[in-house]
N, C-alpha and C positions, 0 to 999 in steps of 0.2 A: 703428139706432145700436148701437155696441158689438159688432157682428159683424165677423168677419174676412172680407174681400172681395177679389176680384180685379176690376179695372176696366180695360177697354181703351178708349182714347180716340184720336181722330183728332188728329194733329199734322201740320204742313206736310210732314214727311219720310215720313209714312205713318201708323203706329200706334205707340202706346206703352202699356205695361201698368204698373199699380201694384197691389201686393198689400200689404194692411195692415188696420188697424182703422178702420172707418168711424166717425169722430168726429162729423161733422155733415153735414147736407144742408139748406141754407137759402139763400134768395135765389138759387136757380139754381146753387149751387156745392156740390160734395161735398168733404169734407175727409177724406183717408185718411192715417193715421199709419203710416209704414213701420217695419219692424223696427229700422232704424238711428236712429229717432227723428225723421226729417224728416217734415214735413207736406206732402202734395201736395194742392193745391187744383185741382179739376177742374170746369170749367164744364159743366153738364149738356148743353148743346147740342153738345159734342164727344164725348159718350158713344157708343161703338159696341156695347159689351156689358159686362155686370157680373153677378156672382153671388156668393153667400155660399159660402165654402170652409170645409172642416173645419179646426178649430184645430190648431196644431202641439202635439205632446205634449212 
């Protein structure tokens, strides 16, 4: 929690990425807060890849 992450998830159209602050991971859902303030909730069963990324300066 609290790390900047990039997450790739499967969607019906293919894949979608989210980059932001990992706020939570509970009950099978990740919460990623994007730079514009929106919260993306990602079911863990849709995850294709994820990693911690270097914070922006």
